[in-house]
DSSP file (Angstrom, degrees, kcal/mol; ACC not computed):
  #  RESIDUE AA STRUCTURE BP1 BP2  ACC     N-H-->O    O-->H-N    N-H-->O    O-->H-N    TCO  KAPPA ALPHA  PHI   PSI    X-CA   Y-CA   Z-CA
    1    1 A M              0   0    0      0, 0.0     2,-0.2     0, 0.0     3,-0.1   0.000 360.0 360.0 360.0 147.5   97.9  191.9   78.1
    2    2 A Q    >   -     0   0    0      1,-0.1     3,-2.3     4,-0.1     2,-0.0  -0.616 360.0 -76.0 -99.5 162.5   97.7  188.2   77.2
    3    3 A D  T 3  S+     0   0    0      1,-0.3    -1,-0.1    -2,-0.2     3,-0.1  -0.339 121.6  24.2 -54.8 132.9   96.6  186.7   73.9
    4    4 A G  T 3  S+     0   0    0      1,-0.3    -1,-0.3    -3,-0.1     2,-0.1   0.211  89.4 130.5  93.7 -15.0   92.8  186.8   73.8
    5    5 A D    <   -     0   0    0     -3,-2.3    -1,-0.3     2,-0.0     3,-0.0  -0.447  48.2-144.4 -69.6 144.5   92.5  189.8   76.2
    6    6 A V        -     0   0    0     -2,-0.1     3,-0.1     1,-0.1    -4,-0.1  -0.892   9.3-136.6-109.9 143.3   90.3  192.6   75.0
    7    7 A P  S    S+     0   0    0      0, 0.0     2,-0.4     0, 0.0    -1,-0.1   0.817  86.5  20.5 -70.6 -29.7   91.1  196.2   75.9
    8    8 A I        +     0   0    0      2,-0.0     2,-0.3    -3,-0.0     0, 0.0  -1.000  63.0 175.8-142.3 136.3   87.5  197.2   76.8
    9    9 A T        +     0   0    0     -2,-0.4     2,-0.3    -3,-0.1     0, 0.0  -0.969   5.6 166.5-134.1 154.6   84.4  195.3   77.8
   10   10 A Y        -     0   0    0     -2,-0.3     2,-0.4     2,-0.0    -2,-0.0  -0.977  35.0-107.9-160.8 157.2   81.0  196.4   78.9
   11   11 A A        -     0   0    0     -2,-0.3     2,-0.8     2,-0.0    -2,-0.0  -0.739  22.9-138.6 -91.0 135.4   77.5  195.0   79.4
   12   12 A D        -     0   0    0     -2,-0.4     3,-0.4     1,-0.1     4,-0.2  -0.847  21.2-178.9 -91.5 110.8   74.8  195.9   76.9
   13   13 A T     >  +     0   0    0     -2,-0.8     4,-2.6     1,-0.2     5,-0.2   0.211  49.3 108.4 -97.0  15.2   71.7  196.5   79.1
   14   14 A A  H  > S+     0   0    0      1,-0.2     4,-2.5     2,-0.2    -1,-0.2   0.896  79.9  48.6 -60.6 -41.8   69.3  197.2   76.2
   15   15 A R  H  > S+     0   0    0     -3,-0.4     4,-2.3     2,-0.2    -1,-0.2   0.887 111.5  50.0 -67.7 -37.6   67.5  193.9   76.6
   16   16 A L  H  >>S+     0   0    0     -4,-0.2     4,-2.8     2,-0.2     6,-0.7   0.944 111.9  48.0 -62.3 -47.7   67.1  194.4   80.3
   17   17 A R  H  X5S+     0   0    0     -4,-2.6     4,-1.8     1,-0.2    -2,-0.2   0.906 114.0  47.0 -59.8 -43.4   65.8  198.0   79.8
   18   18 A A  H  <5S+     0   0    0     -4,-2.5    -1,-0.2    -5,-0.2    -2,-0.2   0.871 116.4  44.5 -66.7 -37.4   63.3  196.7   77.1
   19   19 A A  H  <5S+     0   0    0     -4,-2.3    -2,-0.2    -5,-0.2    -1,-0.2   0.903 135.7   6.5 -76.8 -42.4   62.1  193.8   79.3
   20   20 A V  H  <5S-     0   0    0     -4,-2.8    -3,-0.2     2,-0.2    -2,-0.2   0.421  93.7-113.8-126.6  -0.2   61.7  195.5   82.6
   21   21 A G  S  <<S+     0   0    0     -4,-1.8     2,-0.4    -5,-0.6    -4,-0.2   0.749  76.5 120.6  74.5  22.4   62.2  199.2   82.1
   22   22 A F        +     0   0    0     -6,-0.7    -1,-0.2    -9,-0.1    -2,-0.2  -0.966  34.8 176.6-124.5 136.4   65.4  199.3   84.2
   23   23 A S        -     0   0    0     -2,-0.4    -9,-0.0    -6,-0.1   -10,-0.0  -0.950  31.1-125.8-135.9 116.6   68.9  200.3   83.2
   24   24 A P        +     0   0    0      0, 0.0   -11,-0.1     0, 0.0    -7,-0.0  -0.290  32.6 168.3 -63.4 142.7   71.6  200.3   85.9
   25   25 A D        +     0   0    0      2,-0.1     0, 0.0     0, 0.0     0, 0.0   0.213  30.7 123.3-140.3  16.0   73.5  203.6   86.3
   26   26 A T        -     0   0    0      1,-0.1     5,-0.0     2,-0.0     0, 0.0  -0.703  64.2-120.7 -81.9 124.2   75.4  203.2   89.5
   27   27 A P     >  -     0   0    0      0, 0.0     4,-2.7     0, 0.0     3,-0.2  -0.329  22.3-117.1 -61.2 147.6   79.2  203.7   88.9
   28   28 A L  H  > S+     0   0    0      1,-0.2     4,-2.8     2,-0.2     5,-0.2   0.897 113.3  52.5 -54.3 -46.8   81.2  200.7   90.0
   29   29 A R  H  > S+     0   0    0      1,-0.2     4,-1.9     2,-0.2    -1,-0.2   0.899 112.4  45.3 -59.4 -41.9   83.1  202.6   92.7
   30   30 A V  H  > S+     0   0    0     -3,-0.2     4,-2.4     2,-0.2    -1,-0.2   0.925 113.7  49.1 -68.0 -45.0   79.9  203.8   94.3
   31   31 A G  H  X S+     0   0    0     -4,-2.7     4,-2.2     1,-0.2    -2,-0.2   0.895 110.9  49.8 -62.4 -41.3   78.2  200.3   94.0
   32   32 A M  H  X S+     0   0    0     -4,-2.8     4,-2.6    -5,-0.2    -1,-0.2   0.912 110.9  49.3 -64.9 -42.1   81.2  198.6   95.6
   33   33 A Q  H  X S+     0   0    0     -4,-1.9     4,-2.6    -5,-0.2    -2,-0.2   0.907 110.2  51.0 -65.1 -40.4   81.3  201.1   98.5
   34   34 A R  H  X S+     0   0    0     -4,-2.4     4,-2.5     2,-0.2    -1,-0.2   0.905 110.9  49.3 -61.6 -41.1   77.6  200.6   99.1
   35   35 A F  H  X S+     0   0    0     -4,-2.2     4,-3.1     2,-0.2    -2,-0.2   0.934 111.3  48.1 -63.6 -46.3   78.1  196.8   99.1
   36   36 A V  H  X S+     0   0    0     -4,-2.6     4,-2.6     2,-0.2     5,-0.2   0.918 112.4  49.5 -61.2 -43.9   81.0  197.0  101.6
   37   37 A D  H  X S+     0   0    0     -4,-2.6     4,-2.2     1,-0.2    -1,-0.2   0.926 114.0  45.4 -61.0 -45.4   79.0  199.4  103.9
   38   38 A W  H  X S+     0   0    0     -4,-2.5     4,-3.2     2,-0.2     5,-0.2   0.940 112.4  51.0 -62.6 -47.5   76.0  197.0  103.8
   39   39 A Y  H  X S+     0   0    0     -4,-3.1     4,-2.4     1,-0.2    -2,-0.2   0.916 111.5  47.0 -58.8 -46.1   78.2  193.9  104.4
   40   40 A R  H  <>S+     0   0    0     -4,-2.6     5,-3.3    -5,-0.2    -1,-0.2   0.916 114.9  45.7 -63.9 -42.8   79.9  195.4  107.3
   41   41 A A  H ><5S+     0   0    0     -4,-2.2     3,-0.8     3,-0.2    -2,-0.2   0.915 113.3  50.4 -66.1 -42.2   76.7  196.6  108.9
   42   42 A Y  H 3<5S+     0   0    0     -4,-3.2    -2,-0.2     1,-0.3    -1,-0.2   0.886 119.7  35.7 -63.4 -40.3   75.0  193.3  108.2
   43   43 A H  T 3<5S-     0   0    0     -4,-2.4    -1,-0.3    -5,-0.2    -2,-0.2   0.269 111.6-120.3 -98.6  10.7   77.8  191.3  109.8
   44   44 A Q  T < 5 +     0   0    0     -3,-0.8     2,-0.4    -4,-0.2    -3,-0.2   0.906  62.5 144.9  51.1  51.6   78.4  194.0  112.5
   45   45 A Q      <       0   0    0     -5,-3.3    -1,-0.2    -6,-0.1    -2,-0.1  -0.906 360.0 360.0-116.1 146.8   82.0  194.6  111.4
   46   46 A D              0   0    0     -2,-0.4    -1,-0.1    -5,-0.0    -6,-0.1   0.399 360.0 360.0-108.7 360.0   83.8  198.0  111.5
C-alpha cells in the first residue's frame, strides 16, 4: 500500500435508498459477468 491508501472502501447507499427506494445488492462479480455477457451479445462477440 502507498501513503494515503485506505484498506477498505464502500459506498453508502442510504441517501439513494431514501430518495428513490432502491439499494443495489448485486455482488461485484455477478454484476461484472452480466455486463460482459451483455457487451458481447450487444457487439456480437463470443
